[in-house]
TINUDREN-229513 format. One record per residue (C-alpha): x negated, y negated, z; residue number from 0. Coordinates in pm, whole numbers, m for minus. Example, Ala and Ser with C-alpha at 12.3 -4.5 7.8 and 13.67 -1.06 7.14 Angstrom:
<lumtis>
((m1230,450,780),0);
((m1367,106,714),1);
</lumtis>
This chain:
<lumtis>
((m6191,m7494,m13296),0);
((m5941,m7763,m13394),1);
((m6079,m8022,m13156),2);
((m6441,m8007,m13252),3);
((m6593,m8269,m13015),4);
((m6650,m8125,m12674),5);
((m6629,m8381,m12394),6);
((m6875,m8324,m12109),7);
((m6785,m8561,m11831),8);
((m7022,m8685,m11567),9);
((m6813,m8850,m11296),10);
((m7097,m9090,m11227),11);
((m7042,m9254,m11562),12);
((m6663,m9240,m11544),13);
((m6583,m9609,m11599),14);
((m6231,m9730,m11553),15);
((m6099,m10075,m11632),16);
((m5906,m10205,m11335),17);
((m5620,m10452,m11356),18);
((m5842,m10726,m11219),19);
((m6116,m10654,m11469),20);
((m6346,m10499,m11210),21);
((m6540,m10188,m11313),22);
((m6488,m9888,m11099),23);
((m6745,m9612,m11099),24);
((m6674,m9254,m10985),25);
((m6877,m9069,m10729),26);
((m7188,m8899,m10874),27);
((m7087,m8539,m10927),28);
((m7102,m8340,m11244),29);
((m6770,m8224,m11375),30);
((m6745,m7905,m11582),31);
((m6386,m7949,m11690),32);
((m6375,m7899,m12072),33);
((m6074,m8103,m12174),34);
((m6114,m8019,m12538),35);
((m6088,m7648,m12457),36);
((m5764,m7712,m12280),37);
((m5626,m7921,m12565),38);
((m5721,m7642,m12805),39);
((m5526,m7406,m12584),40);
((m5225,m7640,m12621),41);
((m5265,m7634,m13001),42);
((m5278,m7255,m13006),43);
((m4980,m7205,m12783),44);
((m4762,m7463,m12959),45);
((m4852,m7307,m13294),46);
((m4724,m6979,m13154),47);
((m4406,m7147,m13036),48);
((m4344,m7303,m13378),49);
((m4365,m6962,m13536),50);
((m4114,m6816,m13295),51);
((m3840,m7078,m13254),52);
((m3548,m7071,m13502),53);
((m3515,m7344,m13760),54);
((m3153,m7427,m13680),55);
((m3150,m7779,m13545),56);
((m3199,m7673,m13187),57);
((m3487,m7762,m12955),58);
((m3678,m7543,m12701),59);
((m3615,m7611,m12333),60);
((m3744,m7315,m12115),61);
((m3857,m6957,m12097),62);
((m3743,m6734,m11812),63);
((m3994,m6538,m11603),64);
((m4094,m6215,m11777),65);
((m3926,m6337,m12098),66);
((m4100,m6435,m12422),67);
((m3835,m6632,m12604),68);
((m3742,m6997,m12565),69);
((m3392,m7094,m12458),70);
((m3280,m7349,m12712),71);
((m3066,m7658,m12661),72);
((m2920,m7933,m12883),73);
((m3021,m8295,m12907),74);
((m2779,m8402,m12625),75);
((m2970,m8209,m12362),76);
((m3171,m8437,m12129),77);
((m3492,m8251,m12217),78);
((m3456,m8280,m12591),79);
((m3726,m8543,m12638),80);
((m4009,m8352,m12477),81);
((m4064,m8098,m12752),82);
((m4104,m8358,m13032),83);
((m4308,m8564,m12787),84);
((m4540,m8269,m12733),85);
((m4578,m8237,m13113),86);
((m4668,m8610,m13142),87);
((m4935,m8567,m12873),88);
((m5084,m8281,m13070),89);
((m5091,m8499,m13377),90);
((m5272,m8760,m13176),91);
((m5515,m8501,m13037),92);
((m5599,m8339,m13369),93);
((m5521,m8598,m13645),94);
((m5381,m8295,m13831),95);
((m5091,m8401,m14054),96);
((m4910,m8072,m13995),97);
((m4827,m8191,m13644),98);
((m4699,m8522,m13775),99);
((m4468,m8344,m14013),100);
((m4309,m8118,m13752),101);
((m4298,m8394,m13496),102);
((m4100,m8615,m13735),103);
((m3865,m8322,m13813),104);
((m3775,m8260,m13449),105);
((m3765,m8633,m13369),106);
((m3501,m8690,m13636),107);
((m3275,m8440,m13454),108);
((m3226,m8704,m13182),109);
((m3122,m8991,m13405),110);
((m2751,m8965,m13321),111);
((m2829,m9070,m12962),112);
((m2898,m9424,m13086),113);
((m2546,m9471,m13220),114);
((m2343,m9274,m12973),115);
((m2194,m9409,m12645),116);
((m2418,m9354,m12339),117);
((m2310,m9036,m12159),118);
((m2619,m9014,m11939),119);
((m2918,m9224,m11818),120);
((m3172,m8984,m11977),121);
((m3192,m9172,m12305),122);
((m3541,m9291,m12216),123);
((m3662,m8935,m12161),124);
((m3498,m8823,m12483),125);
((m3577,m9108,m12723),126);
((m3884,m9262,m12587),127);
((m4074,m8932,m12560),128);
((m3984,m8859,m12919),129);
((m3931,m9179,m13120),130);
((m4150,m9376,m12879),131);
((m4455,m9164,m12939),132);
((m4374,m9145,m13305),133);
((m4362,m9522,m13338),134);
((m4678,m9566,m13130),135);
((m4868,m9342,m13370),136);
((m4711,m9430,m13704),137);
((m4548,m9777,m13670),138);
((m4258,m9640,m13875),139);
((m3997,m9921,m13879),140);
((m3713,m9668,m13875),141);
((m3841,m9532,m13543),142);
((m3847,m9889,m13405),143);
((m3487,m9944,m13511),144);
((m3378,m9629,m13329),145);
((m3565,m9734,m13015),146);
((m3401,m10079,m13009),147);
((m3056,m9942,m13065),148);
((m3102,m9680,m12796),149);
((m3223,m9944,m12543),150);
((m2900,m10135,m12602),151);
((m2708,m9817,m12551),152);
((m2887,m9744,m12223),153);
((m2813,m10099,m12110),154);
((m2440,m10035,m12121),155);
((m2487,m9824,m11805),156);
((m2632,m10119,m11607),157);
((m2399,m10243,m11328),158);
((m2489,m10604,m11238),159);
((m2295,m10580,m10912),160);
((m2535,m10301,m10799),161);
((m2840,m10404,m10997),162);
((m2920,m10052,m11129),163);
((m2840,m9827,m11420),164);
((m2570,m9572,m11358),165);
((m2723,m9227,m11382),166);
((m2426,m8994,m11418),167);
((m2114,m9162,m11562),168);
((m1902,m8863,m11453),169);
((m1797,m8666,m11158),170);
((m2102,m8496,m11001),171);
((m2075,m8314,m10662),172);
((m2142,m8540,m10364),173);
((m2173,m8854,m10573),174);
((m1827,m8993,m10475),175);
((m1724,m9068,m10830),176);
((m1619,m9320,m10954),177);
((m1868,m9500,m10729),178);
((m2209,m9593,m10873),179);
((m2488,m9334,m10851),180);
((m2858,m9379,m10929),181);
((m3119,m9098,m10921),182);
((m3494,m9133,m10889),183);
((m3547,m8975,m11233),184);
((m3395,m9290,m11378),185);
((m3713,m9483,m11305),186);
((m3879,m9328,m11610),187);
((m3604,m9452,m11843),188);
((m3687,m9815,m11756),189);
((m3983,m9798,m11991),190);
((m3755,m9800,m12292),191);
((m3597,m10125,m12167),192);
((m3934,m10286,m12102),193);
((m4061,m10197,m12447),194);
((m3748,m10312,m12628),195);
((m3746,m10647,m12450),196);
((m4100,m10709,m12583),197);
((m4039,m10582,m12935),198);
((m3735,m10764,m13061),199);
((m3470,m10673,m12804),200);
((m3295,m10897,m12555),201);
((m3486,m11049,m12265),202);
((m3198,m10920,m12051),203);
((m3330,m10567,m12096),204);
((m3648,m10669,m11910),205);
((m3445,m10825,m11633),206);
((m3231,m10510,m11602),207);
((m3540,m10292,m11567),208);
((m3693,m10519,m11304),209);
((m3367,m10531,m11110),210);
((m3334,m10151,m11122),211);
((m3688,m10103,m10994),212);
((m3646,m10357,m10712),213);
((m3303,m10231,m10597),214);
((m3432,m9871,m10604),215);
((m3740,m9970,m10408),216);
((m3524,m10125,m10136),217);
((m3267,m9847,m10107),218);
((m3411,m9518,m10227),219);
((m3687,m9465,m9972),220);
((m3718,m9365,m9612),221);
((m3953,m9543,m9370),222);
((m4233,m9294,m9459),223);
((m4188,m9374,m9835),224);
((m4045,m9038,m9928),225);
((m3764,m9063,m10179),226);
((m3400,m8974,m10173),227);
((m3312,m8801,m10495),228);
((m2988,m8999,m10529),229);
((m2831,m9306,m10383),230);
((m2460,m9377,m10407),231);
((m2352,m9744,m10417),232);
((m2014,m9913,m10398),233);
((m1961,m10005,m10757),234);
((m1784,m10331,m10673),235);
((m1992,m10469,m10384),236);
((m2330,m10308,m10461),237);
((m2354,m10190,m10098),238);
((m2544,m9868,m10034),239);
((m2308,m9591,m9931),240);
((m2560,m9305,m9877),241);
((m2882,m9140,m9983),242);
((m2847,m8776,m10074),243);
((m3011,m8499,m10276),244);
((m2890,m8309,m10579),245);
((m3190,m8093,m10667),246);
((m3389,m8103,m10338),247);
((m3374,m7888,m10033),248);
((m3178,m8133,m9816),249);
((m3080,m8499,m9803),250);
((m3376,m8566,m9579),251);
((m3642,m8366,m9765),252);
((m3908,m8471,m10014),253);
((m3817,m8308,m10344),254);
((m4148,m8278,m10526),255);
((m4044,m8383,m10876),256);
((m3837,m8672,m10737),257);
((m4144,m8812,m10558),258);
((m4343,m8750,m10878),259);
((m4095,m8966,m11074),260);
((m4139,m9240,m10813),261);
((m4522,m9231,m10845),262);
((m4508,m9235,m11224),263);
((m4227,m9486,m11240),264);
((m4367,m9759,m11012),265);
((m4708,m9731,m11177),266);
((m4540,m9796,m11509),267);
((m4333,m10086,m11367),268);
((m4644,m10253,m11235),269);
((m4804,m10215,m11581),270);
((m4506,m10376,m11749),271);
((m4447,m10658,m11497),272);
((m4790,m10722,m11333),273);
((m4601,m10782,m11012),274);
((m4821,m10679,m10718),275);
((m4528,m10561,m10506),276);
((m4473,m10275,m10748),277);
((m4837,m10176,m10740),278);
((m4837,m10182,m10361),279);
((m4528,m9963,m10364),280);
((m4684,m9722,m10611),281);
((m4973,m9670,m10371),282);
((m4732,m9607,m10084),283);
((m4521,m9345,m10254),284);
((m4838,m9182,m10381),285);
((m5000,m9165,m10041),286);
((m4729,m8956,m9875),287);
((m4731,m8714,m10167),288);
((m5109,m8664,m10172),289);
((m5127,m8632,m9794),290);
((m4878,m8348,m9790),291);
((m5005,m8142,m10088),292);
((m5129,m7784,m10032),293);
((m5504,m7737,m10086),294);
((m5465,m7627,m10448),295);
((m5281,m7958,m10524),296);
((m4977,m7795,m10684),297);
((m4665,m7877,m10478),298);
((m4396,m7636,m10365),299);
((m4071,m7736,m10526),300);
((m3970,m7926,m10212),301);
((m4225,m8029,m9945),302);
((m3978,m7949,m9666),303);
((m3851,m7608,m9773),304);
((m3882,m7395,m9453),305);
((m3963,m7092,m9671),306);
((m4309,m7237,m9755),307);
((m4550,m7069,m9840),308);
((m4307,m6821,m9993),309);
((m4106,m7082,m10187),310);
((m4165,m7153,m10555),311);
((m4409,m7408,m10684),312);
((m4337,m7685,m10934),313);
((m4606,m7720,m11199),314);
((m4397,m7990,m11367),315);
((m4436,m8221,m11066),316);
((m4809,m8160,m11061),317);
((m4836,m8249,m11433),318);
((m4633,m8567,m11395),319);
((m4845,m8684,m11094),320);
((m5176,m8596,m11260),321);
((m5084,m8819,m11554),322);
((m4960,m9098,m11326),323);
((m5276,m9092,m11106),324);
((m5501,m9145,m11405),325);
((m5316,m9463,m11486),326);
((m5270,m9581,m11127),327);
((m5651,m9559,m11077),328);
((m5696,m9817,m11349),329);
((m5500,m10077,m11145),330);
((m5668,m9986,m10813),331);
((m5932,m10235,m10696),332);
((m6036,m10022,m10400),333);
((m6318,m9807,m10539),334);
((m6269,m9525,m10288),335);
((m5901,m9506,m10357),336);
((m5942,m9517,m10733),337);
((m6197,m9239,m10702),338);
((m5958,m9036,m10496),339);
((m5686,m9072,m10753),340);
((m5908,m8960,m11033),341);
((m6056,m8668,m10838),342);
((m5712,m8551,m10732),343);
((m5586,m8579,m11094),344);
((m5885,m8379,m11212),345);
((m5821,m8118,m10941),346);
((m5460,m8086,m11051),347);
((m5560,m8043,m11417),348);
((m5820,m7786,m11321),349);
((m5571,m7585,m11119),350);
((m5302,m7601,m11381),351);
((m5552,m7494,m11650),352);
((m5704,m7215,m11448),353);
((m5397,m7057,m11281),354);
((m5076,m7184,m11441),355);
((m5130,m7141,m11814),356);
((m4884,m6923,m12003),357);
((m5125,m6769,m12253),358);
((m5069,m6405,m12160),359);
((m4697,m6442,m12097),360);
((m4521,m6659,m12355),361);
((m4568,m6945,m12600),362);
((m4518,m7228,m12350),363);
((m4814,m7409,m12202),364);
((m4745,m7366,m11830),365);
((m4578,m7120,m11598),366);
((m4420,m7175,m11253),367);
((m4203,m7479,m11277),368);
((m3883,m7521,m11078),369);
((m3588,m7704,m11232),370);
((m3285,m7701,m11002),371);
((m3335,m7453,m10720),372);
((m3014,m7535,m10519),373);
((m2819,m7442,m10837),374);
((m3028,m7131,m10898),375);
((m3140,m7276,m11227),376);
((m3489,m7258,m11386),377);
((m3672,m7119,m11081),378);
((m4028,m7021,m11164),379);
((m3975,m7092,m11536),380);
((m4183,m7236,m11812),381);
((m4012,m7570,m11880),382);
((m4072,m7807,m12167),383);
((m4124,m8123,m11963),384);
((m4406,m7961,m11766),385);
((m4584,m7892,m12097),386);
((m4522,m8249,m12216),387);
((m4676,m8416,m11910),388);
((m4961,m8165,m11902),389);
((m5070,m8265,m12254),390);
((m5020,m8631,m12166),391);
((m5248,m8595,m11867),392);
((m5510,m8412,m12071),393);
((m5512,m8685,m12334),394);
((m5532,m8959,m12075),395);
((m5820,m8779,m11906),396);
((m6003,m8739,m12236),397);
((m5975,m9109,m12314),398);
((m6116,m9197,m11971),399);
((m6399,m8942,m12022),400);
((m6488,m9127,m12340),401);
((m6502,m9461,m12162),402);
((m6168,m9582,m12289),403);
((m5851,m9691,m12115),404);
((m5628,m9398,m12035),405);
((m5347,m9323,m12273),406);
((m5062,m9560,m12188),407);
((m4791,m9347,m12332),408);
((m4531,m9608,m12419),409);
((m4735,m9924,m12466),410);
((m4612,m9938,m12827),411);
((m4647,m10295,m12939),412);
</lumtis>
């Protein structure tokens, strides 16, 4: 067993440090979730993957249903940072230098992104998941340099007339190019700007991130706090033209992973700004998601797909939200609400671990994620970002179980 300290968690002694300094104590119920066993599973599966994938400069992205081999992509793919990020998490979990070595190897594949013009908003996903975790764990100054350069590159997509970062600087269906488009996924990339502004980069990067979060909060959500996947703005006036979907069921539906990005994103923005309006908003976008979940806590790919319960699930959204809830609970001063967030996160991790693991199918960690159903792409696949957020949630949970703050993934300084 690579992780040799089993963590037995008693929820009654589950102490979280809230943003106001108040201690929150979970309800008194014994929890039999063995987080070390699940992390050991991640080690075993990822070791299998390393033995299978070719050593040719490419990075694993997904495995099709009933397949056993990874589909590989190059460093320009938006998912390219999640594989090295997963390896960094395993280094953190095990303290085994073999994981550091391979994490560094795959991280280096992404270095050209820091010196190339921005062709997409996903630089945060790509470079922060890889170089960000690498710097957090090693303090390698070369990693820091890449992060700062990449933040400046991402900033070139910011349109001050709109107040957000352009997501797709190209013609994408229904986005009315060359007007300005912003997608909900982009919330996650703000973390790179926040970090850079506090670690040697321009203060303007912080201001850009705050502006993006505020403009998105005002324009990207319906009255019930469900999210549009994309909003199109007039690039000259900043006026909202329309809210639409690209990967969801319809323009008016709640696409599961889009809402997950909102939950994760606004929790992070509150952490970085300490502005209570972002915390309040994180609670609101979380509430509608939790209230509409099926009993097993794993969402269908879109909450409004009329084919439910015969439509595909999205394990990736569940993993993202499980991780986000563990952090959001820390900032929650209402004990009952904080307890609910932690209990729901635990329920998600239990369900993913019991019924979504890939162990008898392939070398990924999880099955049953949905990438882009309207395009017929990655439906019921194993997808690398589901694995990444699953490990992140497990590590955050383990820290809480040990009486520590949860893992704040990108709090690097």
